[in-house]
N, C-alpha and C positions, 0 to 999 in steps of 0.2 A: 319536251318543250324546247323550242329553238332558242339557242343562246343569242343575245343581242350582239350586233356587229361591234368590233372593237373601235372605240373612238380615239383619235389622236389629236394632240395639240396643234392648233393652226399656226402657232409660232415656231416651235422647235421640232414638232413631229413626235414627241414622246407619248406613250400610252396615257390616256386620261383615266382617272379613277371613275368608276361607275357612279360614285356619289358626287362627282363634280359636274354640275350642269353647264358650266361655262365652256367656251370654245378654246380657252387658254389654260395651260397649267399654272400653278401658283407662281412659279418663278417668272414666266413670261408675263403673267398678269401684273406682277409687281414691277418688272422692268418697263412695261409699256406705260406705266404712270409717271415715269421719270422723264422730264423734258430733255431733249438732246442738248448737249453742251454742259450738262450738269457735272460738276467735279465730284468724283467719288473718292473718299479717303476715310481713314479710321479717325474718328474724332478724338482729340487729345484728352477730353475729360474722362473717357472710359478707363484710362490707366489709373484712376483713383479707385477703381473697383477692387475690393480685397480678393475676390475669387480669381480675378484676372492676374493680380500680382502674385498670388499663391501659385498659380499654374506656371507663371514666368519664373518664379524662384525655384520651382521643382524641375524646370526645363521640360515640362510636359507640353510640347508644342501642338499636339493634336487637341488637347483640352483647351489650350490657348486659342486656337483657331475657332473651335466651337463657341467659346465664350464671346469672342469678338463678334461673331455672326449673331449670337443671341442678344448681345447688347446694342447692336446696330441693325440697320436694314440691309446690310450687305449680304449678297448671296455667296455661295461657295465659289462660283466662277469669278466673282469680284476679288475674293481673297487670293485665288489662284493667279489672277492677272497682276495683282499688286505685288505678290511675293515671287513671281516667276516660277512657281511650282506648277506642274501639270495638275489638272483638276482630279484626275483619277488617283494620282499619288496623294493629293491633299485629302481625298476621301478616305484612303487607306490610313493616312496619318491620323485623321480624326477618329477613326474606328479602333485605332490601336494596332492595326495589322502591320504598320510600318513605323520605324523610328527615324528621326532626323538626327544623324550623328556627324555628318561631314561639316567641319567648322565653317567653310565658305558658304555652304547652303544655309546654315543657321544664321550667319550674319545677313545674308540676302533676305531670308524670311523675316527676321526681326526688323530690318531696315524697311522692308516693304510695308510692314504694319505700322511703321512710324513709332516704334518703341522708344521711349525717352532714354537717352544714353545713360542717365544716372541710375536707371533701374537694372542695368545689366553690365557686367564687367567684360564687355567686348567692344572693339572699335567699330561704331556704326556711323554711316553717313549722317550729316547734320539734318537734312530734310528728307522726309519719306516721299516716294513717288506717288503720283495721283493718277486717277483714271477719269476720262471724259466719256460720257455715254455714247457719243458718236464716234469714238475711237481716236480723236485727235488729242495730242498732249497740250495742255494749256501752258501759257507762259507762267513761270513761277514768280508770283507777285508777293511772295512771303506771307500770304494769307491762307488759312485753313478754316473751314467751317467748324467751329468748336463750341461746346457749351461751357459756361463758366463752372469750374469745379466747385462743388459745395464744400464748405468748411466743415471739418470734423473735430470733435473734441479729443478723439483718441488717435494716437499714431498707429499706422498699419504695422503688422508683423515685419514686413519687408523694411520699413523705415528703421525699426529697431535693429534688425539684422544688419542693415547697412551701417548704422552708427557703430555697432560692435565691430564690424569689419574694418571701419576706419580707425577705431580705437586700437585694434591689433595690427594696424599698418599692413593690411593684406590687399593685394591687387587681384586676388584669385579666390573665388568662392568654391565650395565643394562641388557644386554642379558643373563648373568649368572643368574641374579635375576629372569628373566622371565622363564628360564628353571627350576629353583628350584620351582617357583610357580606352574608350570605345574606338577612337580613331586609330590607336595602335593595334587593337584587336582586328579592326576592319582591314588594315594593310596586311596583317598576317593571313587572314582568311582569304584574301583575294590574290595573294602573291603567286601561287602556282598557276593560276589561270591567266594572269596578266603579265607577270614577269617584271624584271628590274627596269627595263627601258620605259615601261608605261607608268610604273608606280614610284619611281625614284623622285620625280618632281613633287608628287603629292607628299611623300615622306619628308622631303626638304621643307615644304611649306609647314608641315606639322611641327617639325623641329624648330623652325624659326618662330612660330607662334609660342611654343613652350619657352623659348629663350626670352621672348619679350616679357613673359610672366616672371621669369627668374630674375630679370633686371630689377623688379620691384621687391617688396618685402612681404613675407607671409608668416603665419604662425608655424612653429617647428614641424608639425605633422603635415601641413599642406606643402611646406617647402621640401620635405622628404619625398612626398609624392611627386612633386615637379622634378626633383633630381632623378627619381626612378624613371619617370616618363622620358626625360631628356636622354638618360643613359640607354633606355630601350630603343628609342628612335634612332640614336646614333649607331647603336649596335645593328639594328635592321639595315640602316644605310651601308654599314660596313659589309654585311652579308650580301646585299645587292651589288655592291661594287666588286666583290669577289666573283659573283656570277657574271658580271659584265666585263670581266677581264681588266679591271682598274686596280691593280695591286697597290700602288702607293696611296690612292684615295682610300682603299679599304683599310689599310694600316692606320691611316690618320683618323678615320672614324672609330676604329677599334681602340686606339689610344685615348681618344676623347671619352668614349663610352666607359673605358676602364677607370679613368680618373673620377668620373661622376659616380660610378658604382661603388668605388672605394669610399667616397664621402658618406655614403649611407650604409656601408658594410653589407651590401647585397651579395652574399656568397654565390648563390645560384647564377645570378646574372654575370658575375665575374668569371665563373667557370664557362658559361655560354660564350662569352667574348673570347676567352682563350681558345675555345673550339673553333671559332670563326677565324682567328689568326692562324691556327693550324691548317684550316681549309685553304686559306689564302696562300700559305707557303706551299702546300701540296700541289695546287694547280699551277704554281709558278715553277714547279720542278725542284723545289728546295726541300727535299724530304727530311734531311737531318733537322732543319729548322721546324718542320711540321711536327716532328716527334717532340722537340724541345717545348714548343708551345702547348702541346697536349699535356705533357708531363707537368708543366707549370700550373695548368688548370687543375690537374689531379692532386697536386700537392696541397691545394686549398682545402679539399674535403674528399678524400678518395672513396668514401662510401656513399656520397651523395648521389641521387639518381642522375644528376647531370654528368657524372663520371661515365655513364654508359656511352654517351656521344663521344667523349674524349678518348675512350678506349677503342671504340669500333671505327668511328669516322676519322679520329685523329691519329692515334698511335698505330693501330693495326694496318690501315691502308698505307701509311708512309713506310712502316717497317716492311710490308710486302714489296713495295717498290725498291727498297734497299736490299731485298733478297734475304732478309733475316726471318726465315721461315718459322723457327721455334718461337721467337719473340712475338711475331705477328699472330700465330695461333694462340699463344697465351693471352694476348690482348683481347682477341675475340671471345675466348673462354671467360675472361674476367667480365666482359660486357654482358654475356649471356647469364652469368651467375648473378650480376647486379639486377638484371631484368627480372629474374625469377624471384629474388628476395624483395624487390620493391613492387612487385605485381603491377608492372607498367602496362599500358594499353597494348593489346595484341596486334592492332592494325598498323596501317601505314600513316604515321603522324606527318604533319606538314614539315617540309625540310627546314622552314624558317621559324617554326614554333619555338617559344621559350619553354614549352613543356619537355619533360624527359623523353628520350627516344622511345618509340614504340618497338615492340619485338620485331615486326616485319621490316622496319627500316634498319635495325641492327643486323638482321640476316642478309638484307640486300648489300650492306657494307661488307659482310663476311664473304659474299660472292665476289665482290670487287677485289678483295684481298687475294683470293685464290686465282683470280685472273692474272694478277701480277706474279703469283708463284707458279703459273703455268700448270695448275692442278685442275684440269678440265672436269674431272668427275666430281670434285667438291663444289665447283661452281654450279654444275647442273643440279646437284643435290640441294644446295641452298635455294637456287632459283625455283626448284620444284616445290619446296616448302611454302614459298610465299606467292606462288604463281596466281592463285585465285584471288588473294587479297590485292595484289598489284593490278590485276586486270579489272577488278571491280572498283578500284579507287578512282578519284577524280584527277589524280596526278599524272599528267601526260609525261612529265619528266621522269618519274619513277618507271613507268612502262618503257620509255625509251632507253633509260640507262640499264635496266635489267636485261632487255633484249640485246643491247649492244654487248653487255658482258657475256651473255650466253653465246652470242655469235662469235666473239673473239675466242671464247673457250673452245668452241667447235673446231676452230682452226688449229688449236694447239693439242687437240686430242691425238693419241697415238694413231687413230684412224680418222683423219680430218673429214668433216662433212662440209665441204666448201659450198655446195649448192644451198644447204639449209642456212649456213652462216650468212650468205649474201641475201637470202630471202628475208631473214630477220632484220638485217641492215636496211633493206629496201622498205620494210614495213615502217621503220622509224622515219626514214627520209620522206616516204610518201605521205605519212600523217603529219609531218612537220616537226614532231618531237616536242611540241609545246613552244612557248615563247623562247627565242634563242638565249641560251645560257652557255657558259664556258664548258661545263662538264659534258654536256651532250655533244657540243662541237668537237671537243677533244677526243671523246671516245669514238665518235663516228670516223674521225681521222685515223685513230689508232687501228680501227678495223680495216680500213683501206690499206694502211701500211702492213698490217699482218697478212693481208691477202696478196702481197706483192709476188710471192712465189708462184701464185696461180693466175697471173695477170692475163694469160692466154685463154683462160676459161671464160666463156661468154657471160656467165653470171657475174664474174668479177668485173669484166668490162662494163656491163650494164650498171653495176653498183657505182663504179668509178664515174660514169657519166651522170648518174643521178646525184652523186655527191657533189660534182662540179656545179650542177644546177642549183641544188639545195644551198650551197655555200655562197651563191651569188647575191643574196639579199644583203643590204648594207650592214645590219647588225651582226649577222652571221659571219660575213667577210671580215669585219673588224675583230670579232672574237678569234677567228682562225689566225689572223695576223698576229694578235697579241700572244696567242698560244705558241706560235713558232718562235717569237722573240724571247718568251720567258723560259721555255723548256731547254734544259742543257743538252748538248750533243750526245748522241748515243755512244 
């Protein structure tokens, strides 16, 4: 039996259900009955709805959007236009496939719906935007089509919660804390893909918003959470500043983060901050200072998993640069021993994560240590152990740094392989090496310096030319300049 031809909506062209005898889909049929020039907005009275308030209190924005549509005649595309979200994104939000975590987007979303300011502890614009069916924006005459709220004998749960919040003098509810925590996690997750130059402004905005909350008063546990968030965000900004070659700014952020972490006695975060200070000194060429910072962090809790980073990324690499072979090797051994005793992640953890170092990242640091010690065989052995994990990871920086370490080691081998070293270097330059950061710029330059003895070899000349081109982008050039200024003379 022949299948009937597919019917499509005369309005938008979407497929029509075989049960729909009309020429329009339900959305087009509904919109066609609205006269042009009609103002579309979310009526004020729906905020009296307890289900709506519960979704708002839980910061369940997908459910909130669905409830608004169910309580009004608005379509999903109307909500999308009011809030500035794409309709596809809004659809995923309502289905639970996506979460709205960016604070600016949350403010935009709630303001677009016309959420009353007293229902949410966020700074919202006074008036919500409105839509007109024919696409023109009306003059704001201060009027909205609303229904008179019905009086109720009982207070809503949110009214009671708000009074309790006022009683305890808090300007921050638990849901706000949760969103801010997701904001920190989001920056960590995106960092290696986007880099410091793109994410720093977002982190600064997050830090400023947290500071606005701290100016008010909160119950002790909420205030502790805000202090931790402020300390973490300042610590992340300190790490970003290190990667961007901003040594004084990095130190200032680390100092701020340290004082905040001390207030809440956050041992692991304090150790992480000392590790970042050590990293800052290391890339500035102040290796004695790098060792001191790492040891200050270790003194807090030498058996804590955060000590893995302090031993491998802090002490070992700086000691290698200072030429103290035995101490550097002992530091790597201590890091590997801690890794086995704490059963840390075997893979390549994010460089900016607050989690303990994974085994692969510790071994990558061990390879870097032996580059400084001119022990090519050990560099290649460590690189071989982590090669598969590094190549399969999403970290362009890790791939670049390991390849540059191996390339430099090939030049210091008793039987140098100049061609292979330059080929590895070119792989990094040709792929870009990820968003520009100081460590990649520095090691790419070190490889060129190490190849000076073979400057007449065509592969070296080609790498030098590719390096000049690669360094010509503004951020990379700035990092190269700061690197020359910071590093001590040979």
